[in-house]
DSSP file (Angstrom, degrees, kcal/mol; ACC not computed):
  #  RESIDUE AA STRUCTURE BP1 BP2  ACC     N-H-->O    O-->H-N    N-H-->O    O-->H-N    TCO  KAPPA ALPHA  PHI   PSI    X-CA   Y-CA   Z-CA
    1    1 A X     >        0   0    0      0, 0.0     4,-2.2     0, 0.0     5,-0.2   0.000 360.0 360.0 360.0 -36.4    0.0    0.0    0.0
    2    2 A X  H  >  +     0   0    0      1,-0.2     4,-2.0     2,-0.2     5,-0.1   0.848 360.0  50.7 -70.7 -29.7    2.8    2.3    0.7
    3    3 A X  H  > S+     0   0    0      2,-0.2     4,-2.9     1,-0.2     5,-0.2   0.929 110.8  49.0 -66.2 -46.4    4.2    1.8   -2.8
    4    4 A X  H  > S+     0   0    0      1,-0.2     4,-2.2     2,-0.2    -2,-0.2   0.861 109.9  52.1 -66.1 -32.9    0.9    2.5   -4.4
    5    5 A X  H  X S+     0   0    0     -4,-2.2     4,-2.6     2,-0.2    -1,-0.2   0.918 112.4  45.0 -67.9 -41.3    0.5    5.7   -2.3
    6    6 A X  H  X S+     0   0    0     -4,-2.0     4,-2.7     2,-0.2    -2,-0.2   0.911 112.6  51.3 -68.3 -39.0    3.9    6.9   -3.4
    7    7 A X  H  X S+     0   0    0     -4,-2.9     4,-2.3     2,-0.2    -2,-0.2   0.899 111.8  47.4 -62.1 -38.9    3.2    6.0   -6.9
    8    8 A X  H  X S+     0   0    0     -4,-2.2     4,-2.6     2,-0.2    -2,-0.2   0.916 114.0  47.5 -65.2 -46.3   -0.1    7.9   -6.7
    9    9 A X  H  X S+     0   0    0     -4,-2.6     4,-1.7     2,-0.2    -2,-0.2   0.847 113.2  48.5 -63.6 -35.2    1.7   10.9   -5.1
   10   10 A X  H  X S+     0   0    0     -4,-2.7     4,-2.0     2,-0.2    -2,-0.2   0.875 112.0  47.7 -72.8 -36.8    4.4   10.7   -7.7
   11   11 A X  H  X S+     0   0    0     -4,-2.3     4,-2.5     2,-0.2     5,-0.2   0.913 111.2  50.1 -71.6 -41.9    1.9   10.6  -10.6
   12   12 A X  H  X S+     0   0    0     -4,-2.6     4,-3.0     1,-0.2    -1,-0.2   0.887 109.5  54.0 -69.8 -29.4   -0.2   13.5   -9.2
   13   13 A X  H  X S+     0   0    0     -4,-1.7     4,-2.3     2,-0.2    -1,-0.2   0.925 109.3  47.6 -63.7 -42.1    3.1   15.5   -8.9
   14   14 A X  H  X S+     0   0    0     -4,-2.0     4,-2.6     2,-0.2    -2,-0.2   0.925 114.3  45.6 -62.3 -45.6    3.9   14.8  -12.5
   15   15 A X  H  X S+     0   0    0     -4,-2.5     4,-2.9     1,-0.2     5,-0.2   0.944 113.6  49.3 -61.9 -48.4    0.3   15.8  -13.6
   16   16 A X  H  X S+     0   0    0     -4,-3.0     4,-2.5     1,-0.2    -1,-0.2   0.873 111.8  49.7 -60.3 -37.6    0.4   18.9  -11.4
   17   17 A X  H  X S+     0   0    0     -4,-2.3     4,-2.2     2,-0.2    -1,-0.2   0.921 112.2  47.8 -69.5 -43.1    3.8   19.8  -12.9
   18   18 A X  H  X S+     0   0    0     -4,-2.6     4,-2.4     2,-0.2    -2,-0.2   0.912 112.7  47.5 -62.5 -44.2    2.6   19.4  -16.4
   19   19 A X  H  X S+     0   0    0     -4,-2.9     4,-2.7     1,-0.2    -2,-0.2   0.926 109.9  53.4 -65.5 -40.2   -0.6   21.4  -15.8
   20   20 A X  H  X S+     0   0    0     -4,-2.5     4,-2.6     1,-0.2    -1,-0.2   0.901 108.8  48.7 -60.7 -39.9    1.5   24.1  -14.2
   21   21 A X  H  X S+     0   0    0     -4,-2.2     4,-2.2     2,-0.2    -1,-0.2   0.876 111.0  52.1 -65.9 -36.5    3.8   24.3  -17.3
   22   22 A X  H  X S+     0   0    0     -4,-2.4     4,-2.7     2,-0.2    -2,-0.2   0.931 111.1  46.4 -54.6 -51.1    0.7   24.5  -19.4
   23   23 A X  H  X S+     0   0    0     -4,-2.7     4,-2.8     1,-0.2    -2,-0.2   0.908 113.0  48.5 -65.2 -44.5   -0.7   27.3  -17.4
   24   24 A X  H  X S+     0   0    0     -4,-2.6     4,-2.6     2,-0.2    -1,-0.2   0.900 112.5  50.7 -61.0 -41.3    2.6   29.2  -17.4
   25   25 A X  H  X S+     0   0    0     -4,-2.2     4,-2.7     2,-0.2    -2,-0.2   0.913 110.6  47.1 -63.9 -43.4    2.8   28.7  -21.1
   26   26 A X  H  X S+     0   0    0     -4,-2.7     4,-2.5     2,-0.2     5,-0.2   0.927 112.2  50.2 -64.2 -45.7   -0.6   30.0  -21.7
   27   27 A X  H  X S+     0   0    0     -4,-2.8     4,-2.5     2,-0.2    -2,-0.2   0.888 111.2  50.7 -56.4 -40.3    0.1   33.0  -19.5
   28   28 A X  H  X S+     0   0    0     -4,-2.6     4,-2.5     2,-0.2    -2,-0.2   0.919 109.8  48.9 -63.7 -43.9    3.2   33.6  -21.4
   29   29 A X  H  X S+     0   0    0     -4,-2.7     4,-2.1     2,-0.2    -2,-0.2   0.883 112.3  48.3 -67.0 -33.8    1.5   33.5  -24.7
   30   30 A X  H  X S+     0   0    0     -4,-2.5     4,-2.3     2,-0.2     5,-0.2   0.900 109.8  51.8 -72.0 -39.7   -1.2   35.8  -23.5
   31   31 A X  H  X S+     0   0    0     -4,-2.5     4,-1.8    -5,-0.2    -2,-0.2   0.939 111.8  47.9 -58.9 -45.1    1.4   38.3  -22.2
   32   32 A X  H  X S+     0   0    0     -4,-2.5     4,-1.5     1,-0.2    -2,-0.2   0.888 109.8  51.7 -63.6 -40.2    3.1   38.2  -25.5
   33   33 A X  H  < S+     0   0    0     -4,-2.1    -1,-0.2     1,-0.2    -2,-0.2   0.872 111.2  47.5 -63.8 -36.2   -0.1   38.7  -27.4
   34   34 A X  H  < S+     0   0    0     -4,-2.3    -1,-0.2     1,-0.2    -2,-0.2   0.841 116.8  44.3 -70.1 -32.2   -0.9   41.8  -25.2
   35   35 A X  H  < S+     0   0    0     -4,-1.8    -2,-0.2    -5,-0.2    -1,-0.2   0.648  87.8 111.6 -87.8 -15.3    2.6   43.1  -25.7
   36   36 A X     <  -     0   0    0     -4,-1.5     2,-0.7    -5,-0.2    -3,-0.0  -0.287  69.9-125.5 -65.1 140.0    2.7   42.5  -29.4
   37   37 A X        -     0   0    0     -2,-0.0     2,-0.2     0, 0.0    -1,-0.1  -0.809  25.0-157.4 -88.8 113.8    2.7   45.6  -31.6
   38   38 A X        -     0   0    0     -2,-0.7    40,-0.1     1,-0.1    41,-0.0  -0.620  25.1-101.7 -88.6 150.3    0.0   45.4  -34.1
   39   39 A X     >  -     0   0    0     -2,-0.2     4,-2.5     1,-0.1     5,-0.2  -0.198  27.2-113.2 -69.7 162.8    0.2   47.4  -37.3
   40   40 A X  H  > S+     0   0    0      1,-0.2     4,-2.8     2,-0.2     5,-0.2   0.894 119.1  54.0 -65.8 -36.2   -1.8   50.7  -37.7
   41   41 A X  H  > S+     0   0    0     76,-0.3     4,-3.1     2,-0.2     5,-0.2   0.960 109.2  46.8 -59.4 -52.1   -3.9   48.9  -40.4
   42   42 A X  H  > S+     0   0    0      1,-0.2     4,-2.7     2,-0.2    -2,-0.2   0.896 114.2  48.4 -54.8 -43.6   -4.8   46.1  -38.1
   43   43 A X  H  X S+     0   0    0     -4,-2.5     4,-2.7     2,-0.2     5,-0.2   0.929 114.0  45.3 -65.3 -45.3   -5.6   48.5  -35.3
   44   44 A X  H  X S+     0   0    0     -4,-2.8     4,-2.2    -5,-0.2    -2,-0.2   0.886 113.8  50.6 -67.2 -36.1   -7.7   50.7  -37.5
   45   45 A X  H  X S+     0   0    0     -4,-3.1     4,-2.5    -5,-0.2    -2,-0.2   0.942 111.9  46.7 -63.0 -47.3   -9.4   47.6  -39.0
   46   46 A X  H  X S+     0   0    0     -4,-2.7     4,-1.9    -5,-0.2     5,-0.2   0.955 114.5  46.2 -54.4 -57.3  -10.2   46.3  -35.5
   47   47 A X  H  X S+     0   0    0     -4,-2.7     4,-2.6     1,-0.2    -1,-0.2   0.864 111.6  54.2 -61.0 -35.1  -11.5   49.6  -34.3
   48   48 A X  H  X S+     0   0    0     -4,-2.2     4,-2.3    -5,-0.2    -1,-0.2   0.919 106.9  48.3 -67.7 -44.6  -13.6   50.0  -37.4
   49   49 A X  H  X S+     0   0    0     -4,-2.5     4,-2.3     2,-0.2    -1,-0.2   0.889 113.2  48.6 -68.7 -32.6  -15.4   46.7  -37.2
   50   50 A X  H  X S+     0   0    0     -4,-1.9     4,-2.2     2,-0.2    -2,-0.2   0.926 112.4  48.6 -69.9 -42.7  -16.3   47.3  -33.5
   51   51 A X  H  X S+     0   0    0     -4,-2.6     4,-2.4     1,-0.2    -2,-0.2   0.872 111.9  48.7 -66.0 -34.7  -17.5   50.8  -34.3
   52   52 A X  H  X S+     0   0    0     -4,-2.3     4,-2.8     2,-0.2     5,-0.2   0.930 112.0  48.9 -69.0 -43.6  -19.6   49.5  -37.2
   53   53 A X  H  X S+     0   0    0     -4,-2.3     4,-1.4    -5,-0.2    -2,-0.2   0.876 111.2  51.8 -62.8 -33.9  -21.1   46.7  -35.0
   54   54 A X  H  X S+     0   0    0     -4,-2.2     4,-0.6     2,-0.2    -1,-0.2   0.943 110.9  46.1 -57.9 -53.7  -21.8   49.3  -32.4
   55   55 A X  H >< S+     0   0    0     -4,-2.4     3,-1.0     1,-0.2    -2,-0.2   0.921 113.1  49.1 -62.5 -44.3  -23.6   51.5  -34.8
   56   56 A X  H >< S+     0   0    0     -4,-2.8     3,-1.7     1,-0.2     6,-0.4   0.774  95.9  74.2 -66.8 -24.2  -25.7   48.6  -36.3
   57   57 A X  H 3< S+     0   0    0     -4,-1.4    -1,-0.2     1,-0.3    -2,-0.2   0.756  98.3  45.0 -57.6 -29.8  -26.6   47.5  -32.9
   58   58 A X  T << S+     0   0    0     -3,-1.0    -1,-0.3    -4,-0.6     2,-0.2   0.355 103.4  83.4 -99.5   6.3  -29.0   50.3  -32.5
   59   59 A X  S X  S-     0   0    0     -3,-1.7     3,-1.0    -4,-0.1    -3,-0.0  -0.564  89.0-111.8-105.6 171.6  -30.6   50.0  -36.0
   60   60 A X  T 3  S+     0   0    0      1,-0.2    -1,-0.1    -2,-0.2    -4,-0.1   0.646 112.9  69.2 -72.7 -16.8  -33.3   47.8  -37.4
   61   61 A X  T 3  S+     0   0    0     -5,-0.1    -1,-0.2     2,-0.0     2,-0.1   0.565  74.8 118.9 -79.8  -8.7  -30.4   46.0  -39.5
   62   62 A X    <   +     0   0    0     -3,-1.0     2,-0.3    -6,-0.4    -5,-0.1  -0.393  33.0 165.1 -68.1 134.5  -28.9   44.5  -36.4
   63   63 A X     >  -     0   0    0     -2,-0.1     4,-2.7     1,-0.1     5,-0.2  -0.977  44.8-122.9-135.7 153.3  -28.8   40.7  -36.0
   64   64 A X  H  > S+     0   0    0     -2,-0.3     4,-2.8     1,-0.2     5,-0.2   0.907 114.4  54.6 -56.5 -40.9  -26.8   38.6  -33.6
   65   65 A X  H  > S+     0   0    0      2,-0.2     4,-2.2     1,-0.2    -1,-0.2   0.877 108.5  47.9 -63.8 -39.9  -25.1   36.8  -36.5
   66   66 A X  H  > S+     0   0    0      2,-0.2     4,-2.6     1,-0.2     5,-0.3   0.938 113.0  48.8 -69.3 -45.4  -23.9   40.2  -38.0
   67   67 A X  H  X S+     0   0    0     -4,-2.7     4,-2.2     1,-0.2     5,-0.2   0.909 111.4  49.2 -57.7 -39.7  -22.6   41.3  -34.7
   68   68 A X  H  X S+     0   0    0     -4,-2.8     4,-2.6    -5,-0.2     5,-0.2   0.951 111.9  48.9 -61.2 -49.1  -20.8   38.1  -34.2
   69   69 A X  H  X S+     0   0    0     -4,-2.2     4,-1.9     1,-0.2    -2,-0.2   0.937 113.4  45.1 -60.2 -48.0  -19.2   38.2  -37.6
   70   70 A X  H  X S+     0   0    0     -4,-2.6     4,-1.8     1,-0.2    -1,-0.2   0.854 114.9  47.9 -68.7 -34.6  -18.0   41.8  -37.3
   71   71 A X  H  X S+     0   0    0     -4,-2.2     4,-2.4    -5,-0.3    -1,-0.2   0.800 109.3  53.1 -75.3 -28.9  -16.7   41.3  -33.8
   72   72 A X  H  X S+     0   0    0     -4,-2.6     4,-2.6    -5,-0.2    -2,-0.2   0.898 109.2  48.4 -68.2 -36.7  -14.9   38.2  -34.8
   73   73 A X  H  X S+     0   0    0     -4,-1.9     4,-2.5    -5,-0.2     5,-0.2   0.910 110.6  53.2 -69.1 -38.8  -13.2   40.1  -37.7
   74   74 A X  H  X S+     0   0    0     -4,-1.8     4,-2.5     2,-0.2    -2,-0.2   0.952 112.0  45.3 -64.1 -49.2  -12.3   42.9  -35.1
   75   75 A X  H  X S+     0   0    0     -4,-2.4     4,-1.5     1,-0.2    -2,-0.2   0.923 112.2  50.2 -63.9 -41.9  -10.6   40.2  -32.9
   76   76 A X  H  <>S+     0   0    0     -4,-2.6     5,-2.7     1,-0.2     3,-0.3   0.925 112.5  46.0 -61.7 -42.4   -8.8   38.5  -35.6
   77   77 A X  H ><5S+     0   0    0     -4,-2.5     3,-1.1     1,-0.2    -1,-0.2   0.860 109.8  54.5 -73.7 -32.7   -7.4   41.7  -36.9
   78   78 A X  H 3<5S+     0   0    0     -4,-2.5    -1,-0.2     1,-0.2    -2,-0.2   0.793 107.5  52.6 -62.7 -28.1   -6.4   42.8  -33.4
   79   79 A X  T 3<5S-     0   0    0     -4,-1.5    -1,-0.2    -3,-0.3    -2,-0.2   0.014 124.7-102.1 -96.6  25.4   -4.5   39.4  -33.0
   80   80 A X  T < 5S+     0   0    0     -3,-1.1    -3,-0.2     1,-0.2     2,-0.2   0.659  70.6 150.4  67.5  20.6   -2.6   40.0  -36.2
   81   81 A X      < -     0   0    0     -5,-2.7     2,-1.0    -6,-0.2    -1,-0.2  -0.486  55.9-107.9 -76.0 155.5   -4.6   37.7  -38.4
   82   82 A X        -     0   0    0     -2,-0.2     2,-0.6     2,-0.0    -5,-0.1  -0.779  39.8-168.5 -86.8 102.3   -4.9   38.5  -42.1
   83   83 A X        -     0   0    0     -2,-1.0     2,-0.2   -10,-0.1     3,-0.1  -0.871   1.4-161.0-102.9 117.0   -8.4   39.7  -42.5
   84   84 A X        -     0   0    0     -2,-0.6     3,-0.1     1,-0.1    25,-0.0  -0.497  31.2 -91.4 -91.4 159.3   -9.7   40.0  -46.1
   85   85 A X        -     0   0    0     -2,-0.2    -1,-0.1     1,-0.1    44,-0.1  -0.268  61.7 -79.2 -57.1 154.2  -12.7   42.1  -47.2
   86   86 A X        -     0   0    0     42,-0.3     2,-0.3     1,-0.1    -1,-0.1  -0.206  46.2-115.1 -59.9 150.0  -16.0   40.1  -47.3
   87   87 A X    >   -     0   0    0      1,-0.1     3,-2.0    -3,-0.1     4,-0.3  -0.678  21.0-121.8 -82.7 147.6  -16.6   37.9  -50.2
   88   88 A X  G >  S+     0   0    0      1,-0.3     3,-1.2    -2,-0.3     5,-0.2   0.742 110.6  66.5 -61.3 -25.1  -19.4   38.9  -52.4
   89   89 A X  G 3  S+     0   0    0      1,-0.2    -1,-0.3     3,-0.1     4,-0.1   0.701  86.4  72.5 -71.6 -16.6  -21.0   35.5  -51.8
   90   90 A X  G <  S+     0   0    0     -3,-2.0    -1,-0.2     2,-0.1     2,-0.2   0.714  90.7  70.5 -68.5 -20.1  -21.5   36.5  -48.1
   91   91 A X  S <  S-     0   0    0     -3,-1.2     2,-1.4    -4,-0.3    45,-0.2  -0.555  88.5-116.4 -97.9 158.9  -24.2   38.9  -48.9
   92   92 A X        +     0   0    0     43,-0.4     2,-0.3    -2,-0.2    -3,-0.1  -0.691  60.7 157.2 -92.5  84.0  -27.8   38.4  -50.1
   93   93 A X        -     0   0    0     -2,-1.4     2,-0.1    -5,-0.2    45,-0.0  -0.764  41.9-128.5-113.4 151.9  -27.2   40.1  -53.4
   94   94 A X     >  -     0   0    0     -2,-0.3     4,-2.8     1,-0.1     5,-0.2  -0.403  43.3 -93.7 -87.0 178.3  -28.9   40.0  -56.7
   95   95 A X  H  > S+     0   0    0      1,-0.2     4,-2.3     2,-0.2     5,-0.2   0.913 124.6  48.7 -61.5 -45.6  -26.8   39.4  -59.8
   96   96 A X  H  > S+     0   0    0      2,-0.2     4,-2.3     1,-0.2    -1,-0.2   0.917 113.5  46.1 -60.5 -44.7  -26.3   43.1  -60.6
   97   97 A X  H  > S+     0   0    0      2,-0.2     4,-2.9     1,-0.2     5,-0.2   0.923 112.6  52.1 -57.9 -48.8  -25.2   44.0  -57.1
   98   98 A X  H  X S+     0   0    0     -4,-2.8     4,-1.9     1,-0.2    -2,-0.2   0.856 110.2  47.8 -63.3 -40.7  -22.9   41.0  -57.0
   99   99 A X  H  X S+     0   0    0     -4,-2.3     4,-1.7    -5,-0.2    -1,-0.2   0.916 113.4  47.2 -65.1 -47.2  -21.2   42.0  -60.3
  100  100 A X  H  X S+     0   0    0     -4,-2.3     4,-2.1    -5,-0.2    -2,-0.2   0.933 114.5  46.8 -60.8 -47.2  -20.7   45.6  -59.1
  101  101 A X  H  X S+     0   0    0     -4,-2.9     4,-3.2     1,-0.2    -1,-0.2   0.820 106.4  57.7 -67.0 -34.1  -19.4   44.5  -55.8
  102  102 A X  H  X S+     0   0    0     -4,-1.9     4,-1.9    -5,-0.2    -1,-0.2   0.922 110.2  44.5 -64.6 -39.3  -17.0   41.9  -57.3
  103  103 A X  H  X S+     0   0    0     -4,-1.7     4,-2.1     2,-0.2    -2,-0.2   0.905 114.0  49.7 -67.7 -40.9  -15.4   44.7  -59.4
  104  104 A X  H  X S+     0   0    0     -4,-2.1     4,-2.5     1,-0.2    -2,-0.2   0.910 111.4  49.0 -68.6 -38.4  -15.3   47.1  -56.3
  105  105 A X  H  X S+     0   0    0     -4,-3.2     4,-2.9     2,-0.2    -1,-0.2   0.907 108.3  54.0 -67.3 -35.1  -13.7   44.3  -54.2
  106  106 A X  H  X S+     0   0    0     -4,-1.9     4,-1.7     2,-0.2    -2,-0.2   0.901 110.4  47.2 -60.0 -40.8  -11.1   43.7  -56.9
  107  107 A X  H  X S+     0   0    0     -4,-2.1     4,-1.7     2,-0.2    -2,-0.2   0.908 113.1  47.8 -64.0 -44.8  -10.2   47.4  -56.9
  108  108 A X  H  X S+     0   0    0     -4,-2.5     4,-2.1     1,-0.2    -2,-0.2   0.891 109.7  52.3 -65.8 -37.5  -10.0   47.4  -53.1
  109  109 A X  H  X S+     0   0    0     -4,-2.9     4,-3.2     2,-0.2     5,-0.3   0.832 104.3  58.1 -67.7 -31.7   -7.9   44.3  -53.1
  110  110 A X  H  X S+     0   0    0     -4,-1.7     4,-0.8     2,-0.2    -1,-0.2   0.922 111.2  42.1 -60.8 -43.6   -5.5   46.0  -55.6
  111  111 A X  H  <>S+     0   0    0     -4,-1.7     5,-1.9     2,-0.2     6,-0.3   0.917 117.7  46.6 -71.4 -41.9   -4.9   48.8  -53.2
  112  112 A X  I  <>S+     0   0    0     -4,-2.1     5,-0.6     1,-0.2    -2,-0.2   0.921 113.8  47.1 -59.6 -48.2   -4.7   46.4  -50.1
  113  113 A X  I  <5S+     0   0    0     -4,-3.2    -1,-0.2    -5,-0.1    -2,-0.2   0.659 112.7  57.2 -73.1 -18.3   -2.3   44.1  -51.9
  114  114 A X  I  <5S-     0   0    0     -4,-0.8     3,-0.1    -5,-0.3    -3,-0.1   0.501 124.7 -67.9 -82.1-126.6   -0.3   47.1  -53.0
  115  115 A X  I >>5S+     0   0    0     47,-0.3     4,-3.3     1,-0.1     3,-0.9   0.231  97.4 110.5-116.1  15.6    1.0   49.3  -50.2
  116  116 A X  I 3><S+     0   0    0     -5,-1.9     4,-1.6     1,-0.3     8,-0.4   0.840  73.5  60.3 -59.1 -36.2   -2.2   50.9  -48.9
  117  117 A X  H 34<S+     0   0    0     -5,-0.6   -76,-0.3    -6,-0.3    -1,-0.3   0.842 119.0  28.5 -63.3 -33.5   -2.0   49.0  -45.7
  118  118 A X  H <4 S+     0   0    0     -3,-0.9     3,-0.4     2,-0.1    -2,-0.2   0.842 123.6  46.1 -95.7 -41.2    1.3   50.6  -44.9
  119  119 A X  H  < S+     0   0    0     -4,-3.3    -3,-0.2     1,-0.2     2,-0.2   0.932 135.9   6.2 -72.8 -48.8    1.1   54.0  -46.7
  120  120 A X  S  X S+     0   0    0     -4,-1.6     4,-2.5    -5,-0.3    -1,-0.2  -0.621  73.4 166.2-137.0  77.2   -2.4   55.0  -45.6
  121  121 A X  H  > S+     0   0    0     -3,-0.4     4,-2.9     1,-0.2     5,-0.2   0.899  74.0  51.5 -63.0 -47.8   -3.6   52.4  -43.0
  122  122 A X  H  > S+     0   0    0      2,-0.2     4,-2.3     1,-0.2    -1,-0.2   0.922 112.9  44.6 -56.4 -49.0   -6.6   54.2  -41.6
  123  123 A X  H  > S+     0   0    0      1,-0.2     4,-2.1     2,-0.2    -1,-0.2   0.913 114.0  50.0 -67.9 -39.8   -8.1   54.9  -45.0
  124  124 A X  H  X S+     0   0    0     -4,-2.5     4,-2.1    -8,-0.4    -2,-0.2   0.925 112.4  46.9 -63.8 -44.1   -7.5   51.4  -46.2
  125  125 A X  H  X S+     0   0    0     -4,-2.9     4,-2.3     1,-0.2    -1,-0.2   0.859 110.5  53.4 -64.2 -34.7   -9.1   49.9  -43.1
  126  126 A X  H  X S+     0   0    0     -4,-2.3     4,-2.6    -5,-0.2    -1,-0.2   0.908 108.1  49.5 -65.5 -44.0  -12.0   52.3  -43.4
  127  127 A X  H  X S+     0   0    0     -4,-2.1     4,-2.2     1,-0.2    -2,-0.2   0.901 111.7  49.0 -62.7 -41.5  -12.6   51.2  -47.0
  128  128 A X  H  X S+     0   0    0     -4,-2.1     4,-2.5     2,-0.2   -42,-0.3   0.932 111.4  49.8 -62.1 -44.3  -12.4   47.5  -46.0
  129  129 A X  H  X S+     0   0    0     -4,-2.3     4,-2.0     1,-0.2    -2,-0.2   0.956 115.1  42.7 -64.0 -48.5  -14.9   48.0  -43.1
  130  130 A X  H  X S+     0   0    0     -4,-2.6     4,-2.0     1,-0.2    21,-0.2   0.829 109.4  57.3 -73.0 -25.0  -17.4   49.9  -45.3
  131  131 A X  H  X S+     0   0    0     -4,-2.2     4,-2.1    -5,-0.2     5,-0.2   0.947 108.4  47.8 -60.4 -49.7  -17.0   47.4  -48.1
  132  132 A X  H  X S+     0   0    0     -4,-2.5     4,-2.6     1,-0.2    -2,-0.2   0.855 108.1  55.9 -57.6 -36.2  -18.0   44.7  -45.8
  133  133 A X  H  X S+     0   0    0     -4,-2.0     4,-1.6     1,-0.2    -1,-0.2   0.902 107.5  48.0 -62.1 -42.3  -20.9   46.8  -44.6
  134  134 A X  H  < S+     0   0    0     -4,-2.0    -2,-0.2    13,-0.2    -1,-0.2   0.874 114.8  45.7 -68.0 -36.5  -22.2   47.1  -48.1
  135  135 A X  H  < S+     0   0    0     -4,-2.1   -43,-0.4     1,-0.2    -2,-0.2   0.887 115.4  45.7 -72.5 -39.5  -21.9   43.4  -48.7
  136  136 A X  H  < S+     0   0    0     -4,-2.6     2,-0.4    -5,-0.2    -2,-0.2   0.764 104.2  66.6 -81.5 -24.3  -23.4   42.3  -45.4
  137  137 A X  S  < S-     0   0    0     -4,-1.6   -46,-0.0    -5,-0.2     2,-0.0  -0.820  86.4-118.8-102.6 140.1  -26.4   44.6  -45.4
  138  138 A X    >   -     0   0    0     -2,-0.4     3,-2.2     1,-0.1     6,-0.2  -0.343  28.2-111.9 -69.3 156.0  -29.2   44.2  -47.9
  139  139 A X  T 3  S+     0   0    0      1,-0.3     6,-0.1     5,-0.1    -1,-0.1   0.674 118.4  59.5 -67.7 -12.1  -29.8   47.2  -50.2
  140  140 A X  T 3  S+     0   0    0      4,-0.1    -1,-0.3     3,-0.0    -2,-0.0   0.579  81.3 109.5 -89.2 -11.1  -33.1   47.7  -48.4
  141  141 A X  S X> S-     0   0    0     -3,-2.2     3,-1.3     1,-0.1     4,-0.5  -0.341  76.9-123.8 -66.5 147.9  -31.4   48.2  -44.9
  142  142 A X  T 34 S+     0   0    0      1,-0.3     4,-0.3     2,-0.1     3,-0.2   0.779 109.4  47.4 -67.1 -26.3  -31.5   51.6  -43.4
  143  143 A X  T 3> S+     0   0    0      1,-0.2     4,-2.4     2,-0.1    -1,-0.3   0.431  85.3  91.2 -93.4   1.1  -27.7   51.8  -43.0
  144  144 A X  H <> S+     0   0    0     -3,-1.3     4,-3.1    -6,-0.2     5,-0.2   0.938  86.9  48.9 -59.8 -49.3  -26.9   50.6  -46.5
  145  145 A X  H  X S+     0   0    0     -4,-0.5     4,-2.7    -3,-0.2     5,-0.2   0.894 111.3  50.7 -58.0 -42.1  -26.8   54.1  -48.0
  146  146 A X  H  > S+     0   0    0     -4,-0.3     4,-2.4     2,-0.2     5,-0.2   0.936 113.6  45.6 -57.4 -51.5  -24.6   55.2  -45.2
  147  147 A X  H  X S+     0   0    0     -4,-2.4     4,-2.5     1,-0.2    -2,-0.2   0.927 113.4  49.0 -57.9 -48.6  -22.2   52.2  -45.8
  148  148 A X  H  X S+     0   0    0     -4,-3.1     4,-2.0     2,-0.2    -2,-0.2   0.921 112.3  47.3 -63.0 -44.6  -22.2   52.7  -49.5
  149  149 A X  H  X S+     0   0    0     -4,-2.7     4,-2.0     1,-0.2    -2,-0.2   0.900 113.6  48.6 -65.1 -39.9  -21.4   56.5  -49.3
  150  150 A X  H  X S+     0   0    0     -4,-2.4     4,-2.5     2,-0.2     5,-0.2   0.896 109.8  51.8 -67.2 -38.2  -18.7   55.9  -46.8
  151  151 A X  H  X S+     0   0    0     -4,-2.5     4,-2.5   -21,-0.2     5,-0.2   0.922 109.8  49.5 -61.9 -43.2  -17.2   53.2  -48.9
  152  152 A X  H  X S+     0   0    0     -4,-2.0     4,-1.8     1,-0.2    -2,-0.2   0.871 111.7  48.4 -69.2 -35.0  -17.1   55.5  -51.9
  153  153 A X  H  X S+     0   0    0     -4,-2.0     4,-2.2     2,-0.2    -2,-0.2   0.914 112.3  48.8 -64.8 -45.9  -15.5   58.3  -49.9
  154  154 A X  H  X S+     0   0    0     -4,-2.5     4,-1.9     2,-0.2    -2,-0.2   0.894 112.0  48.2 -62.4 -42.5  -12.8   55.8  -48.5
  155  155 A X  H  X S+     0   0    0     -4,-2.5     4,-2.6     2,-0.2    -1,-0.2   0.878 109.1  53.7 -71.2 -35.5  -12.0   54.5  -52.0
  156  156 A X  H  X S+     0   0    0     -4,-1.8     4,-2.1    -5,-0.2    -2,-0.2   0.933 109.4  49.2 -62.3 -42.3  -11.8   58.0  -53.4
  157  157 A X  H  X S+     0   0    0     -4,-2.2     4,-2.0     2,-0.2     5,-0.3   0.850 109.9  50.8 -58.4 -37.9   -9.2   58.7  -50.6
  158  158 A X  H  X S+     0   0    0     -4,-1.9     4,-2.6     2,-0.2    -2,-0.2   0.937 109.3  51.2 -64.7 -51.7   -7.3   55.6  -51.5
  159  159 A X  H  < S+     0   0    0     -4,-2.6    -2,-0.2     1,-0.2    -1,-0.2   0.887 118.1  38.5 -58.6 -40.0   -7.3   56.7  -55.2
  160  160 A X  H  < S+     0   0    0     -4,-2.1    -1,-0.2    -5,-0.2    -2,-0.2   0.823 127.5  28.3 -76.0 -33.8   -5.9   60.1  -54.3
  161  161 A X  H  <        0   0    0     -4,-2.0    -3,-0.2    -5,-0.2    -2,-0.2   0.706 360.0 360.0-107.3 -26.6   -3.5   59.3  -51.5
  162  162 A X     <        0   0    0     -4,-2.6   -47,-0.3    -5,-0.3    -3,-0.2   0.441 360.0 360.0-117.9 360.0   -2.2   55.8  -52.0
């Protein structure tokens, strides 16, 4: 009995040690994530998605699914993930809208894949956030026009400045 008690004590010490290492590793990873310097583009993108979710929360266009989607993109961009503009297939669009938005997405991607993320990060992030807004809201939504106008303004700024 004494051997099995020692064995159990030894086994529990090993398990406790492994768990402790895992916790320390997790704490280390979290500390590094909090200390990491994210790019100006990622910071602006994250803030933009949060602001958009906040605005839509008070509108008739709000859905839990939309809020979750925007907040997830905010978190990913904040954590240095490569977050792309919405795919046109994500929206409930008719053929004409889908064609137009596909062309606009291609234009936006040309700027983003160029140097817009580095040269004019706030403008590039704004264009991406408002593009997503246009794709994700139906054209009958009350905030659609606001998203469309802000996307056009952001794209115009990209064309002039980047």
